C-alpha positions in Angstrom: -18.8 -11.9 7.1 -16.8 -11.1 10.2 -13.9 -13.6 9.6 -11.7 -11.7 7.0 -8.5 -13.3 5.8 -5.7 -11.3 7.2 -3.9 -9.8 4.2 -1.2 -7.4 3.4 -1.8 -3.7 3.2 -3.1 -2.7 -0.4 -3.1 0.5 -2.3 -6.7 1.1 -3.1 -8.2 3.7 -5.4 -11.8 4.8 -4.7 -13.5 6.4 -7.7 -16.9 8.0 -7.2 -18.3 11.3 -8.5 -20.3 11.7 -5.3 -17.6 13.2 -2.9 -19.6 12.0 0.3 -19.6 8.4 -0.8 -16.0 8.4 -2.1 -14.8 10.1 1.2 -16.9 7.5 3.3 -15.4 4.5 1.4 -11.9 5.9 1.8 -12.3 6.6 5.6 -13.5 2.9 6.0 -10.4 1.6 4.3 -7.8 4.1 5.6 -7.3 2.0 8.8 -6.0 -0.9 7.0 -4.9 0.3 3.6 -3.2 3.0 1.6 -6.2 4.8 0.0 -6.4 7.3 -2.9 -9.6 9.0 -3.8 -10.8 10.3 -7.2 -14.0 12.1 -7.8 -14.1 11.8 -11.6 -13.2 9.3 -14.3 -10.3 11.6 -15.7 -9.0 12.0 -12.1 -9.1 8.2 -11.7 -7.1 7.6 -14.8 -4.4 10.1 -13.6 -4.1 8.3 -10.4 -4.2 4.8 -11.7 -0.7 3.4 -12.0 1.3 0.2 -11.4 1.2 0.8 -7.7 -2.5 0.5 -7.4 -3.7 -2.9 -6.3 -7.5 -2.5 -6.4 -9.8 0.1 -8.0 -13.4 0.4 -6.6 -15.1 2.2 -9.4 -18.5 3.9 -9.7 -20.1 2.9 -13.0 -22.3 6.1 -13.5 -20.2 9.3 -13.7 -20.5 12.4 -15.9 -18.1 13.1 -18.6 -16.1 9.9 -18.3 -18.2 7.0 -17.2 -17.0 4.1 -15.1 -17.3 1.8 -18.1 -15.0 4.0 -20.1 -12.5 4.2 -17.1 -12.6 0.3 -16.9 -11.8 0.1 -20.7 -8.9 2.5 -20.3 -7.4 0.7 -17.4 -7.8 -2.6 -19.4 -5.9 -1.1 -22.2 -2.9 -0.2 -20.0 0.1 -2.3 -19.1 -1.1 -2.5 -15.5 -3.3 -5.0 -13.8 -5.2 -3.7 -10.7 -8.3 -5.7 -9.6 -11.3 -3.7 -10.6 -14.4 -3.8 -8.4 -17.5 -2.0 -10.0 -19.4 -0.4 -7.0 -22.6 1.0 -8.3 -26.4 1.6 -8.0 -26.8 0.3 -11.5 -28.4 -3.1 -11.5 -26.2 -5.4 -13.7 -27.4 -6.4 -17.0 -26.1 -8.8 -19.5 -23.7 -6.4 -20.8 -21.4 -7.1 -17.8 -20.3 -10.4 -19.4 -17.8 -8.7 -21.7 -16.6 -6.1 -19.2 -13.1 -6.5 -17.7 -13.9 -6.3 -14.0 -13.2 -8.7 -11.2 -16.2 -8.1 -9.0 -19.5 -6.3 -8.9 -21.0 -4.6 -5.9 -24.5 -3.1 -5.8 -24.9 0.0 -3.7 -25.4 0.5 -0.8 -22.2 -1.1 0.3 -21.1 -1.6 3.9 -17.8 -1.1 5.5 -17.4 -4.9 6.0 -18.3 -5.6 2.4 -15.5 -3.3 1.3 -13.0 -4.7 3.6 -13.8 -8.2 2.7 -13.7 -7.4 -1.0 -10.2 -5.9 -0.6 -9.1 -9.2 1.3 -10.6 -11.4 -1.5 -9.0 -9.4 -4.4 -5.6 -9.6 -2.6 -6.0 -13.4 -2.2 -7.1 -13.8 -5.9 -4.0 -11.8 -7.0 -1.8 -14.5 -5.6 -3.3 -17.2 -8.2 -2.4 -17.6 -11.7 -4.2 -15.8 -14.5 -6.6 -18.7 -15.3 -7.7 -19.0 -11.7 -8.2 -15.3 -11.4 -10.1 -15.3 -14.8 -12.2 -18.1 -13.2 -13.2 -16.0 -10.2 -14.0 -12.9 -12.3 -16.1 -14.9 -14.6 -17.9 -16.8 -11.9 -18.5 -13.5 -10.2 -20.3 -12.2 -13.2 -22.4 -15.4 -13.7 -23.4 -15.1 -9.8 -24.2 -11.5 -10.2 -26.5 -12.1 -13.0 -28.2 -15.0 -11.2 -29.0 -12.6 -8.4 -30.5 -10.0 -10.6 -32.4 -12.0 -13.5 -35.1 -14.6 -13.2 -34.9 -18.1 -14.8 -36.6 -17.1 -17.9 -34.4 -14.1 -18.6 -31.2 -16.3 -17.9 -32.4 -19.1 -20.2 -33.2 -16.6 -22.9 -29.7 -14.8 -22.8 -26.9 -15.8 -25.1 -24.6 -13.8 -22.9 -25.6 -15.9 -19.7 -25.1 -19.1 -21.7 -21.7 -17.9 -22.8 -20.6 -17.0 -19.3 -21.9 -20.3 -18.0 -19.9 -22.2 -20.5 -16.8 -20.2 -19.8 -17.2 -20.8 -16.0 -17.3 -24.5 -16.7 -14.4 -24.5 -18.9 -12.2 -22.6 -16.5 -13.5 -24.7 -13.6 -12.1 -27.8 -15.3 -8.7 -26.1 -16.0 -8.6 -25.0 -12.3 -9.6 -28.5 -11.2 -6.8 -29.9 -13.3 -4.2 -27.4 -12.0 -5.3 -28.2 -8.3 -4.9 -31.9 -9.0 -1.4 -31.4 -10.4 -0.5 -29.3 -7.4 -1.8 -32.1 -5.1 0.2 -34.7 -7.0 3.3 -32.6 -6.9 3.0 -32.0 -3.2 2.3 -35.8 -2.6 5.6 -36.6 -4.4 7.5 -33.9 -2.7 6.3 -35.1 0.9 8.2 -38.4 0.2 11.6 -36.4 0.4 13.1 -36.0 3.9 13.1 -32.5 5.1 10.5 -31.3 2.5 8.6 -29.3 5.1 5.3 -30.5 3.8 3.3 -32.8 6.0 
């Protein structure tokens, strides 16, 4: 994807216990964003505060795993977008995990930059639409990693599929309401909408 949406600068936290990978990801993003780098789960938790917009989080780390860091971030009164970036092939356990996107290593510079742009755009939407994107991402991730028989046999996949459909209907209704509002608003002189 070469046509990235131009977005504001973000504060991004890169978390990976492999310093070479963490530093590479940080270098890739430094040209466009404010970047912090953590080499362990505990260091990541110390660096995560309300100013962090996006966390790129490795899943397998010694001592404090990415899954544990993810749970700790979810328990705080902050709401950064969390992107799991890992060599671990996703399994059905991801359905219940509170992340926004899942990238499987190796990850390119373009993927990281595009993901930052996507997370920033998503952050402008209301909570239901953001949840829709997160759940749809989990469903799509599972569909790329599992075969049809595995998907059909999984209660977790069935649950995430039902949730995607439920959220899609809510998002469609919200979009229709916005369209109706804008159509009415256009009738007023000087509305600026055309």
